[in-house]
C-alpha positions as CSV (number, residue, x, y, z in Angstrom):
1,M,0.5,0.1,-0.2
2,A,1.4,3.6,-1.1
3,K,2.4,5.6,1.8
4,L,2.3,9.5,1.1
5,E,5.2,11.4,1.7
6,N,5.7,14.7,3.4
7,F,7.7,17.6,1.8
8,I,9.6,19.1,4.6
9,L,13.2,20.8,5.3
10,G,14.3,20.1,1.6
11,R,13.7,16.6,1.5
12,W,10.6,13.6,1.2
13,I,9.8,12.3,4.3
14,T,7.2,9.8,5.6
15,G,5.0,10.1,9.2
16,D,5.3,7.3,11.3
17,G,2.7,4.7,11.7
18,E,0.2,2.8,9.6
19,G,-1.6,6.5,8.6
20,Q,-4.7,7.1,7.5
21,P,-6.6,5.1,4.8
22,L,-7.0,6.7,1.8
23,F,-9.8,5.6,-0.3
24,N,-11.0,5.6,-4.3
25,A,-14.3,7.7,-4.0
26,V,-15.1,6.2,-7.5
27,T,-14.6,2.4,-6.4
28,G,-14.3,2.3,-2.7
29,E,-11.1,0.5,-2.5
30,Q,-8.5,1.8,-0.5
31,I,-5.4,3.6,-2.5
32,A,-3.0,5.0,-0.2
33,T,-2.1,6.1,3.7
34,A,-1.5,9.7,5.1
35,S,0.9,10.4,8.4
36,T,2.7,12.9,9.5
37,K,3.4,11.3,12.8
38,G,6.7,11.8,14.2
39,I,7.2,15.3,12.0
40,D,8.3,18.4,14.3
41,F,5.9,21.0,12.7
42,K,8.3,24.0,14.6
43,D,11.5,22.7,12.4
44,I,9.2,23.0,9.3
45,L,7.9,26.8,10.3
46,Q,11.0,28.0,11.3
47,Y,13.1,26.0,8.1
48,A,10.2,28.0,6.0
49,R,11.4,31.7,8.1
50,T,15.1,30.7,7.7
51,T,15.6,29.0,4.4
52,G,12.5,30.2,2.0
53,N,12.0,33.5,3.3
54,P,15.3,34.9,3.0
55,A,15.6,33.7,-1.0
56,L,12.1,34.5,-2.1
57,R,12.6,38.3,0.0
58,K,15.7,39.0,-2.2
59,M,13.8,38.7,-5.6
60,S,12.3,41.3,-7.1
61,F,8.3,41.0,-7.7
62,H,9.5,41.1,-11.3
63,E,11.9,37.7,-10.5
64,R,8.4,36.3,-8.6
65,G,6.4,37.4,-11.6
66,L,8.7,34.9,-14.0
67,M,8.8,31.8,-11.2
68,L,5.3,31.6,-10.9
69,K,5.2,32.0,-14.8
70,N,7.7,29.1,-15.3
71,L,6.3,27.4,-12.9
72,A,2.6,26.9,-14.3
73,L,4.4,26.2,-17.7
74,H,5.9,23.5,-16.1
75,L,2.9,22.0,-14.3
76,R,1.1,22.5,-17.8
77,N,3.4,19.5,-19.1
78,H,1.9,17.1,-16.7
79,L,-1.5,17.3,-16.7
80,D,-2.8,13.8,-18.3
81,K,-1.2,12.6,-15.0
82,F,-2.9,15.4,-12.7
83,Y,-6.2,14.1,-14.8
84,Q,-6.0,10.3,-14.0
85,I,-5.1,10.9,-10.0
86,S,-8.0,13.3,-9.8
87,Y,-10.6,11.1,-11.3
88,Q,-10.1,8.8,-8.1
89,T,-11.5,11.8,-6.2
90,G,-14.0,11.3,-7.9
91,A,-14.3,14.6,-10.1
92,T,-15.5,14.2,-13.5
93,K,-13.1,15.6,-16.8
94,A,-15.0,18.9,-16.3
95,D,-14.4,18.8,-12.8
96,S,-11.1,18.2,-12.8
97,W,-10.5,21.1,-15.3
98,V,-12.0,23.7,-12.9
99,D,-9.5,21.8,-10.4
100,I,-6.1,21.6,-11.9
101,E,-6.2,24.1,-15.0
102,G,-7.8,26.6,-13.4
103,G,-5.3,26.2,-10.4
104,I,-2.5,26.7,-13.2
105,G,-4.2,29.9,-14.6
106,N,-4.4,31.5,-11.0
107,L,-0.7,30.8,-11.6
108,F,0.0,32.9,-14.8
109,S,-2.9,35.3,-13.4
110,Y,-0.7,36.6,-10.5
111,A,2.8,36.5,-12.4
112,S,1.0,38.8,-14.8
113,L,0.3,40.9,-11.9
114,R,4.3,41.6,-11.5
115,R,3.8,44.6,-14.1
116,K,1.3,46.1,-11.2
117,F,4.5,46.3,-8.9
118,P,8.2,47.8,-9.3
119,D,11.1,46.0,-10.2
120,E,11.8,45.8,-6.6
121,P,11.4,43.7,-3.3
122,Y,8.6,45.9,-1.6
123,C,6.4,48.5,-3.3
124,L,4.4,52.4,-2.4
125,D,0.8,51.7,-1.6
126,G,-1.2,54.8,-2.4
127,E,-0.1,57.9,-2.7
128,H,2.6,60.4,-0.8
129,H,1.4,63.1,1.6
130,V,3.0,66.0,1.8
131,L,3.1,67.0,6.0
132,G,5.0,70.2,5.9
133,K,4.2,73.8,4.1
134,A,8.3,73.7,3.1
135,H,7.3,71.0,1.4
136,T,10.7,69.3,3.1
137,F,8.3,66.6,5.2
138,M,6.2,63.8,3.6
139,G,5.0,61.0,4.3
140,H,4.0,57.7,2.2
141,H,3.3,53.7,2.6
142,L,5.7,51.4,2.2
143,L,5.2,47.7,2.1
144,V,7.3,45.2,2.3
145,P,7.5,41.2,2.9
146,K,7.1,39.4,6.4
147,E,10.0,37.6,7.5
148,G,7.6,34.7,8.7
149,V,5.1,32.3,6.7
150,A,2.4,31.1,4.8
151,V,0.6,28.1,6.4
152,H,-2.5,26.9,4.5
153,I,-4.9,24.4,5.7
154,N,-7.0,23.6,2.6
155,A,-10.1,22.1,2.1
156,F,-10.9,18.0,0.6
157,N,-12.7,19.5,-2.7
158,F,-10.5,21.7,-5.2
159,P,-6.7,19.6,-3.7
160,V,-4.9,21.4,-6.6
161,W,-6.7,24.4,-7.2
162,G,-7.1,25.4,-3.1
163,M,-2.7,25.2,-3.3
164,L,-2.2,26.6,-6.1
165,E,-4.3,29.8,-5.8
166,K,-3.4,30.3,-2.4
167,I,0.7,29.9,-3.0
168,A,0.2,31.8,-6.3
169,V,-0.4,34.5,-3.9
170,N,2.0,34.6,-0.9
171,L,5.1,33.6,-3.4
172,L,4.1,36.9,-5.3
173,A,4.5,38.6,-1.7
174,G,7.5,37.1,-1.2
175,I,6.9,34.6,1.6
176,P,7.3,30.7,1.7
177,A,4.3,28.4,2.6
178,V,3.6,25.6,4.3
179,V,0.6,23.2,2.6
180,K,-1.5,21.2,4.7
181,P,-4.2,19.7,2.3
182,A,-7.4,18.0,3.8
183,T,-6.2,14.2,4.1
184,V,-8.6,12.6,1.8
185,T,-7.7,14.0,-1.1
186,S,-4.3,14.9,-0.1
187,F,-2.7,12.0,-3.1
188,L,-3.6,14.7,-5.8
189,T,-1.6,17.4,-4.1
190,E,1.4,15.7,-3.5
191,A,1.1,14.7,-7.1
192,V,1.7,18.2,-8.2
193,V,4.0,19.2,-5.1
194,R,6.5,16.4,-6.5
195,E,6.7,18.0,-9.7
196,I,7.2,21.4,-8.8
197,I,9.7,20.1,-6.5
198,A,11.4,18.1,-9.2
199,S,11.1,21.0,-11.6
200,R,13.4,23.2,-9.0
201,I,11.8,26.7,-10.1
202,L,11.3,27.8,-6.1
203,P,13.8,28.6,-4.1
204,Q,14.5,25.7,-1.4
205,G,12.4,26.4,1.7
206,A,9.5,28.7,-0.4
207,L,7.3,25.8,-0.3
208,Q,6.6,22.9,1.5
209,L,3.7,20.2,2.0
210,V,2.4,18.1,4.6
211,C,-0.3,15.0,4.3
212,G,-2.5,14.6,7.2
213,S,-2.8,15.7,10.5
214,A,-1.6,19.4,11.2
215,G,-0.6,18.3,14.9
216,D,0.6,21.1,17.0
217,M,1.7,23.4,14.0
218,L,-0.2,27.0,14.8
219,Q,1.2,26.7,18.0
220,H,4.3,27.3,16.7
221,V,3.3,30.4,14.6
222,T,4.1,34.3,15.1
223,A,2.7,37.5,14.4
224,Q,5.2,37.3,11.1
225,D,3.6,34.6,10.0
226,V,0.1,34.3,7.8
227,V,-2.6,31.4,8.2
228,T,-5.3,30.6,6.4
229,F,-8.0,28.2,6.4
230,T,-11.0,26.7,4.1
231,G,-13.4,24.5,5.9
232,S,-16.5,24.6,8.3
233,A,-17.2,27.4,10.7
234,S,-16.7,24.9,13.4
235,T,-13.1,23.5,12.7
236,G,-12.1,27.6,11.6
237,L,-13.3,28.8,14.9
238,M,-11.6,26.3,16.9
239,L,-8.1,26.9,14.9
240,K,-8.5,31.1,14.9
241,S,-8.9,30.3,18.8
242,T,-5.4,28.6,19.6
243,P,-3.4,31.0,21.9
244,S,-0.5,31.5,19.6
245,I,-2.7,33.1,17.1
246,L,-4.4,35.1,19.9
247,S,-1.7,36.2,22.0
248,Q,0.5,37.4,19.0
249,N,-1.8,38.4,16.7
250,V,-1.5,36.1,13.8
251,P,-3.4,37.4,10.4
252,F,-6.0,34.7,10.1
253,T,-7.9,34.4,6.4
254,M,-11.0,31.7,6.8
255,E,-13.3,30.4,4.2
256,A,-15.9,29.0,5.6
257,D,-19.5,27.5,5.7
258,S,-21.5,29.5,3.2
259,L,-25.4,29.0,2.1
260,N,-24.9,31.2,-1.1
261,C,-28.4,31.7,-2.9
262,I,-29.3,32.8,-6.3
263,V,-32.6,35.4,-6.9
264,L,-34.9,34.6,-10.3
265,G,-36.1,38.3,-10.6
266,K,-39.7,39.4,-10.6
267,D,-39.1,40.5,-14.6
268,V,-38.1,37.2,-15.2
269,T,-40.5,35.2,-17.3
270,P,-40.5,31.4,-19.1
271,E,-40.4,33.5,-22.7
272,M,-37.2,35.1,-22.1
273,P,-34.1,34.2,-22.1
274,E,-32.9,34.6,-18.8
275,W,-35.6,31.5,-17.6
276,D,-33.2,29.2,-19.6
277,I,-29.9,31.2,-18.0
278,F,-31.1,30.9,-14.5
279,L,-32.2,26.9,-14.3
280,K,-29.1,26.3,-16.3
281,E,-26.9,28.3,-13.3
282,V,-28.9,26.6,-10.8
283,R,-28.2,22.7,-12.1
284,K,-24.4,23.6,-13.0
285,E,-24.2,24.6,-9.1
286,I,-26.0,21.6,-8.2
287,T,-24.0,18.8,-9.7
288,T,-20.5,20.6,-10.7
289,K,-18.1,19.3,-8.3
290,C,-20.7,16.5,-7.3
291,G,-22.2,19.8,-5.0
292,Q,-18.8,19.5,-3.1
293,K,-17.8,23.5,-3.4
294,C,-17.9,26.1,-1.1
295,T,-19.7,28.4,-3.6
296,A,-22.3,26.3,-4.7
297,I,-25.9,27.3,-4.8
298,R,-27.9,26.4,-1.4
299,R,-30.4,28.4,-1.5
300,I,-32.8,29.5,-4.4
301,F,-35.1,32.3,-4.3
302,V,-37.8,32.6,-6.6
303,P,-40.8,34.6,-7.5
304,A,-44.1,32.7,-5.5
305,D,-46.0,32.9,-8.7
306,K,-43.2,30.9,-10.9
307,I,-42.3,28.4,-7.8
308,E,-44.2,25.3,-9.8
309,D,-43.3,26.3,-12.9
310,V,-39.3,26.4,-11.7
311,Q,-39.7,22.6,-9.8
312,I,-41.0,21.4,-12.8
313,A,-38.5,23.1,-15.3
314,L,-35.4,22.0,-12.8
315,G,-36.2,18.2,-12.1
316,K,-36.6,18.1,-15.9
317,Y,-32.9,19.6,-16.3
318,L,-31.4,17.6,-13.4
319,S,-32.7,14.1,-15.0
320,Q,-30.8,14.7,-17.3
321,T,-27.7,14.6,-15.7
322,T,-25.6,11.1,-16.0
323,I,-23.7,10.1,-13.1
324,G,-21.3,7.7,-12.5
325,N,-17.7,6.9,-13.1
326,P,-15.7,9.8,-14.1
327,L,-13.5,8.0,-16.9
328,N,-16.9,7.3,-19.0
329,E,-17.5,10.3,-21.3
330,K,-21.0,9.7,-21.0
331,V,-20.7,10.9,-17.2
332,R,-21.7,14.7,-16.3
333,M,-21.3,14.0,-12.6
334,G,-19.2,11.9,-10.5
335,S,-19.2,11.0,-7.0
336,L,-18.3,12.8,-3.3
337,A,-15.2,12.6,-2.4
338,G,-15.7,9.6,0.3
339,E,-17.8,7.7,2.1
340,S,-18.0,9.5,5.0
341,Q,-18.5,12.9,3.2
342,R,-21.9,10.9,1.9
343,A,-22.5,10.2,5.6
344,E,-21.9,13.3,6.1
345,V,-24.2,14.9,3.3
346,K,-27.1,12.6,4.2
347,A,-26.8,13.7,8.3
348,Q,-27.5,17.5,7.1
349,V,-30.3,16.5,4.7
350,Q,-32.2,14.9,7.2
351,K,-31.8,18.9,9.6
352,L,-33.2,20.4,6.6
353,L,-36.2,18.1,5.8
354,A,-37.5,19.0,9.2
355,S,-38.7,22.0,7.4
356,S,-38.9,21.3,3.7
357,Q,-40.1,18.5,1.7
358,L,-37.9,16.3,-1.2
359,I,-39.2,17.1,-4.2
360,Y,-36.5,15.5,-6.5
361,G,-34.3,13.4,-6.1
362,S,-33.4,10.4,-3.9
363,L,-31.6,9.6,-0.3
364,D,-31.5,6.2,-0.7
365,S,-30.6,5.0,-4.1
366,V,-28.7,6.3,-7.3
367,Q,-28.4,5.1,-11.3
368,V,-25.1,4.9,-12.1
369,I,-23.2,4.5,-15.1
370,D,-20.0,2.1,-15.1
371,A,-20.1,1.9,-11.6
372,D,-21.0,0.4,-8.0
373,A,-23.2,3.4,-6.4
374,E,-22.9,1.5,-3.2
375,K,-19.0,1.4,-3.4
376,G,-18.4,4.4,-4.4
377,A,-19.6,7.6,-2.9
378,F,-22.1,8.0,-5.1
379,M,-25.4,10.3,-4.2
380,S,-28.6,11.5,-6.5
381,P,-28.7,15.3,-6.9
382,L,-31.1,16.6,-4.2
383,L,-34.1,19.3,-4.2
384,L,-36.0,20.3,-1.5
385,L,-38.9,22.9,-1.4
386,N,-39.5,25.1,1.8
387,E,-42.7,27.2,1.4
388,N,-42.4,29.0,4.5
389,P,-39.0,30.4,4.4
390,F,-38.8,33.1,7.0
391,Q,-40.4,30.8,9.6
392,S,-37.6,28.2,8.6
393,K,-34.2,28.3,10.3
394,E,-32.6,25.1,9.2
395,V,-32.9,26.2,5.3
396,H,-30.6,29.4,6.6
397,E,-28.4,27.5,8.6
398,V,-27.8,24.0,7.6
399,E,-25.5,23.3,4.9
400,A,-25.2,20.1,3.2
401,F,-22.3,20.0,1.3
402,G,-23.1,18.2,-1.5
403,P,-25.7,17.8,-4.6
404,V,-28.4,19.6,-2.8
405,S,-30.2,22.6,-2.8
406,T,-33.7,24.5,-1.6
407,L,-36.3,26.2,-3.6
408,M,-38.4,29.2,-2.0
409,P,-40.6,31.4,-2.6
410,Y,-40.4,35.2,-2.4
411,D,-43.4,37.9,-3.4
412,H,-41.5,41.4,-3.2
413,V,-37.4,42.3,-4.0
414,E,-36.7,43.3,-0.5
415,D,-38.4,39.7,1.1
416,A,-35.6,38.1,-1.4
417,I,-32.9,40.4,-0.3
418,Q,-33.9,39.9,3.6
419,L,-34.0,36.2,2.8
420,A,-30.7,36.6,1.5
421,K,-29.3,38.6,4.8
422,M,-30.8,35.1,6.5
423,G,-27.7,33.1,5.6
424,K,-26.0,35.4,7.6
425,G,-23.2,36.1,5.1
426,S,-22.0,34.0,2.2
427,L,-19.2,34.2,0.0
428,V,-21.7,34.3,-3.3
429,S,-24.8,35.5,-4.1
430,S,-26.5,35.5,-8.2
431,I,-29.5,37.6,-8.8
432,V,-30.9,37.0,-12.4
433,T,-32.7,39.2,-14.0
434,A,-32.7,42.2,-17.3
435,D,-34.1,45.1,-14.8
436,K,-31.3,47.2,-14.0
437,N,-33.5,48.8,-10.6
438,I,-34.2,45.2,-9.6
439,A,-30.4,44.5,-9.8
440,K,-29.7,47.6,-8.1
441,S,-32.0,47.6,-5.2
442,Y,-30.3,43.6,-4.7
443,V,-26.8,44.4,-5.2
444,L,-27.4,47.7,-2.5
445,G,-29.2,46.0,-0.5
446,A,-28.0,42.4,0.1
447,G,-24.2,43.7,-0.7
448,M,-23.5,43.7,2.7
449,Y,-23.8,40.3,3.4
450,H,-21.9,39.0,0.6
451,G,-18.0,38.4,-0.5
452,R,-19.3,38.5,-4.2
453,I,-22.5,39.1,-6.4
454,L,-23.3,37.9,-9.8
455,V,-25.6,39.5,-11.6
456,L,-26.4,37.8,-14.7
457,N,-28.9,38.2,-17.7
458,N,-28.8,37.9,-21.3
459,D,-25.5,40.6,-22.3
460,C,-22.8,38.7,-20.4
461,A,-24.2,34.5,-20.1
462,K,-22.0,33.9,-22.7
463,E,-18.9,35.1,-21.5
464,S,-20.0,35.1,-17.6
465,T,-17.8,32.5,-15.4
466,G,-20.6,31.8,-13.4
467,H,-21.7,31.9,-10.1
468,G,-19.6,29.5,-8.6
469,S,-16.3,30.5,-10.1
470,P,-14.0,32.5,-8.1
471,L,-11.6,34.8,-10.1
472,P,-8.4,35.6,-9.2
473,L,-8.2,39.4,-9.5
474,L,-11.5,39.7,-7.7
475,V,-11.6,38.5,-4.0
476,H,-12.7,35.3,-2.6
477,G,-14.2,35.6,0.7
478,G,-17.4,36.3,2.6
479,P,-18.4,38.5,5.8
480,G,-19.6,36.6,8.9
481,R,-20.6,33.0,8.9
482,A,-18.3,32.7,5.3
483,G,-15.1,33.5,7.8
484,G,-15.2,37.2,7.2
485,G,-12.0,36.7,5.2
486,E,-10.5,37.6,1.9
487,E,-8.4,35.3,-0.9
488,M,-6.7,35.7,-4.7
489,G,-8.2,39.8,-5.1
490,G,-5.5,40.7,-7.4
491,I,-3.2,43.7,-5.6
492,R,-5.1,43.1,-2.9
493,G,-4.2,39.6,-2.0
494,V,-0.3,40.4,-2.1
495,K,-1.0,42.4,0.3
496,H,-2.3,40.5,3.1
497,Y,1.4,38.7,3.1
498,M,2.8,42.6,3.7
499,Q,3.8,44.4,6.3
500,R,2.6,48.2,5.5
501,V,4.5,50.5,7.8
502,A,4.0,54.6,7.5
503,I,7.2,56.3,6.6
504,Q,8.2,60.0,7.1
505,G,10.9,61.9,6.6
506,S,12.1,64.1,3.8
507,P,11.9,63.9,-0.3
508,D,15.1,62.3,-0.6
509,M,14.7,59.9,2.5
510,I,11.8,58.4,0.9
511,T,12.9,58.5,-2.7
512,A,16.2,56.5,-1.3
513,I,14.2,54.5,0.9
514,S,11.8,53.5,-2.2
515,N,13.8,53.7,-5.1
516,I,10.6,55.9,-6.4
517,Y,11.4,59.6,-7.1
518,Q,8.9,62.2,-4.5
519,P,8.1,65.5,-5.7
520,G,10.6,68.4,-3.9
521,A,13.6,65.6,-4.0
522,K,16.6,67.0,-5.2
523,G,17.3,66.0,-8.8
524,N,20.7,64.9,-10.5
525,I,21.2,67.8,-13.2
526,G,24.0,66.6,-15.6
527,D,25.3,66.9,-18.7
528,V,24.1,64.5,-20.7
529,H,20.5,64.6,-21.5
530,P,18.4,62.2,-20.2
531,F,17.4,60.8,-23.3
532,K,20.0,59.9,-24.4
533,K,21.4,57.4,-21.6
534,Y,20.4,53.9,-22.1
535,F,17.9,51.7,-19.8
536,D,20.8,50.8,-17.6
537,E,22.4,54.4,-17.3
538,L,19.4,56.0,-15.9
539,Q,19.7,57.0,-11.9
540,I,16.1,57.4,-10.4
541,G,16.4,61.5,-9.6
542,D,18.0,61.8,-13.3
543,Q,16.7,65.3,-13.7
544,L,16.0,68.2,-17.3
545,L,15.9,71.5,-16.4
546,T,14.5,73.0,-19.8
547,E,14.5,76.2,-21.4
548,K,11.5,78.7,-21.2
549,R,8.7,78.8,-24.1
550,L,6.9,81.7,-24.3
551,I,3.4,81.1,-24.6
552,T,0.9,83.4,-27.5
553,A,-2.8,84.0,-28.1
554,E,-1.1,83.0,-32.0
555,D,-0.4,79.4,-30.5
556,I,-3.6,79.1,-28.9
557,D,-5.5,79.7,-32.0
558,Q,-3.5,77.8,-34.3
559,F,-3.9,75.0,-31.5
560,A,-7.6,75.2,-31.7
561,D,-8.1,75.0,-35.0
562,L,-5.9,72.4,-35.8
563,S,-7.4,70.2,-33.1
564,G,-10.8,70.9,-33.5
565,D,-11.5,72.1,-29.8
566,H,-12.8,75.7,-30.2
567,F,-14.0,75.3,-26.3
568,Y,-15.1,78.6,-25.2
569,A,-12.7,79.4,-22.8
570,H,-9.8,79.2,-25.7
571,L,-11.3,82.0,-27.9
572,R,-10.3,85.4,-27.8
573,D,-13.6,87.1,-28.3
574,T,-15.6,85.2,-25.5
575,D,-16.8,87.8,-23.1
576,F,-15.1,85.9,-19.7
577,S,-17.7,87.6,-17.3
578,G,-19.0,85.1,-14.7
579,T,-16.4,82.6,-15.7
580,M,-13.6,80.3,-13.9
581,F,-11.2,82.6,-16.2
582,E,-9.7,86.0,-17.0
583,K,-9.1,85.8,-20.3
584,Q,-8.2,83.5,-23.7
585,V,-6.3,80.1,-21.9
586,A,-4.2,78.2,-23.1
587,H,-5.3,74.3,-24.1
588,G,-3.8,71.3,-20.7
589,Y,-3.2,69.4,-24.4
590,L,-1.5,72.7,-26.2
591,I,0.6,73.3,-22.6
592,M,1.2,69.2,-22.6
593,S,2.4,69.3,-26.1
594,I,4.8,72.3,-25.8
595,A,6.5,70.8,-22.7
596,A,7.1,67.8,-24.5
597,G,8.8,69.9,-26.9
598,L,10.8,71.6,-24.2
599,F,11.9,68.0,-22.7
600,V,12.1,65.7,-25.4
601,S,15.7,65.3,-26.9
602,S,15.6,65.9,-31.1
603,Y,16.8,65.0,-33.9
604,D,19.1,62.5,-33.3
605,K,18.3,58.5,-33.0
606,N,18.8,57.6,-28.8
607,P,17.9,54.4,-26.4
608,V,14.4,55.7,-26.8
609,L,12.6,54.0,-28.4
610,L,8.7,55.3,-27.8
611,N,6.6,57.1,-26.0
612,Y,4.5,54.0,-23.9
613,G,1.7,56.5,-22.4
614,I,0.6,58.9,-19.7
615,D,-0.3,58.6,-16.3
616,E,-1.8,61.4,-14.1
617,L,-1.8,63.8,-16.4
618,R,-3.6,67.3,-14.4
619,F,-4.0,70.7,-15.0
620,T,-3.7,72.7,-11.5
621,K,-3.5,76.3,-13.0
622,P,-4.8,78.4,-16.2
623,V,-1.8,79.5,-18.9
624,Y,-2.6,82.9,-20.6
625,P,-0.9,84.2,-23.5
626,G,2.2,86.1,-22.0
627,S,2.8,83.3,-19.9
628,E,6.4,81.7,-19.9
629,I,6.4,77.6,-18.8
630,Q,9.8,75.7,-18.4
631,V,9.5,71.8,-17.7
632,R,11.3,70.3,-14.4
633,F,11.9,66.5,-16.1
634,T,13.1,63.6,-13.4
635,C,13.4,60.2,-14.1
636,K,11.1,58.7,-11.3
637,E,11.3,55.0,-12.0
638,K,12.2,52.1,-13.8
639,T,11.1,48.2,-15.0
640,R,12.9,46.2,-16.6
641,Q,10.9,43.9,-19.0
642,E,11.3,40.6,-20.4
643,K,11.6,39.5,-23.9
644,K,8.8,37.8,-25.3
645,E,11.1,36.4,-28.2
646,P,14.7,36.1,-28.2
647,T,15.1,38.9,-31.3
648,D,13.5,41.6,-29.0
649,I,15.3,44.6,-28.8
650,D,16.2,44.0,-24.8
651,K,14.3,47.3,-23.1
652,G,13.1,48.6,-20.3
653,I,9.9,50.8,-19.1
654,V,11.2,54.4,-17.3
655,K,8.3,56.4,-15.8
656,W,9.1,60.3,-16.0
657,L,8.1,63.2,-13.8
658,V,7.0,65.7,-15.8
659,E,6.2,69.4,-14.1
660,I,4.9,72.0,-15.5
661,M,5.8,75.4,-14.2
662,D,5.1,78.8,-15.0
663,E,7.2,82.3,-14.6
664,M,6.2,82.7,-11.3
665,G,7.2,79.0,-10.6
666,E,4.0,77.7,-9.6
667,I,2.6,74.5,-11.4
668,T,0.8,74.3,-14.1
669,G,0.4,71.0,-15.0
670,V,2.3,67.7,-13.2
671,A,2.1,64.3,-15.3
672,T,4.4,60.9,-15.2
673,I,4.9,59.9,-18.6
674,L,6.3,56.4,-19.8
675,T,9.2,55.7,-21.8
676,M,10.5,52.7,-23.4
677,V,13.9,52.8,-23.4
678,E,16.7,50.5,-24.6
679,R,19.3,48.2,-22.6
680,K,23.0,49.2,-23.1
681,N,23.7,45.2,-22.7
């Protein structure tokens, strides 16, 4: 009998004893055992802090992002192996695709996010704040990677996605991870980690895996660590109450039980495309992963006058679901993850039946293809009906984590909102409607009780990723019962693993610390025009103070004719009484264009390949005919770009602070322009 190994302290080892038996969810046959007995969890965490953490902290966001990209590309070469193992968890090909390739997709998404960060191990957060009238004292916020380790305690339903969606974030942030998958499906997680370790893409200590009990691991966490948990609310509360977590205020992100709901808008009728969209969405969420999704629909709210029609239609849709061996191409729904899960789901359904009735499916029997319904953890889809949702508590408190959902009537949109709130906090809710007013009322009324709301109609249905699909760039989590935490969320998620520290000092000091030029800092004015320097030669703070340029009424007239912008303020003969201006005023874009003429190095070829764009352009003071403008042009930030093809020009992106000043030395316009600059070597 195979015994799963744990990857800890840089090597693969097995735990002591016989371990917990693991089973093929389809056949019921034992396939492996798992044990962490005899493992020193304190050593595991310390190894991550002292080996993995320093290695990752030295890398820039861009280096970490490219590491994630390479890892994703490597894992894609082993998909067939992962799929074959995934079938043993009871997952169909479609279920496995979400778990395996969806998880790898998270790696790609976070790899791409590197471009949103500087080419440094740390980053500034938000805007700078001027704290003194003379502009010699300022403040900013800096994000630095924590010196600890991310401890991920994951659920059984997504053994690959659950790991990859979390480590993608902490690795980009610059801290290592210890992953503890749910033991029942940990054999699939182990297979993926084996390929990760074999690739040698991650630094030593960046990823460790324990297959089995978490033992006393949480007793050894410190304030620099981060703990995430996905599972039941009761287990999460117990873990969150660990004395070391409470005493050291260890960040604890929980994603727990969630009685997610979907609402059919009162405007939707059987003749509308939204009717079928609603039915298909409900069927998908009941049957995908055999209902074993934290985001699955558990409560279905339907206008009371349509409840019978929906009941009949859903019954027909569910009857089309073929159940059985996931290896059979005809099968659309596999099994639960194991016999213990099936027993748990049935027990929870019995609680729901105290106030609801079963209107589709059977608790005792199920027809399967190419499998044994008793040996495998198979279960029929179950649709319940609760006719008095405001008087029933079970339907809003009990989650049957399987192919189970309850249909309930409502009269007005306000009722649907109140019913949605009775779940006491959910990961996701959906509303299917073509009415914008209904959608707005529902989102604003129920939004504070949900982590995500999908507004679904015919306009977006073809591209919609669906009710049950968390996305890397959006937060995944929910308030209250759902755990109160957030995962992923793009840049937001990365910040969970970093310490935000407010820094105060002179503009020169903040520039030196952040390696991003701050307004008011001293510039480096040299003999060589900044545009004549290669990317490698440019230094943060390299500065050019241009010649002055007189702005005339003729300039404004010609620009108005050339651009077609004859806004009244740019015309000489306008009566300016009652306006914000004294007389004819220059176009802001004219001033920006003239500024470009002042700071651009003309005629000769130079390392600047092209202008990449303008950020944060602001016009702060009117410029009238007779004014003289001058530009202070400063190298603000540099970011390397990797080559997409070997023949590409080696280059990077340079951000320049453009400060346009008038003859009084006052700022009339500010912008950040981006140029693509060739590298010398």
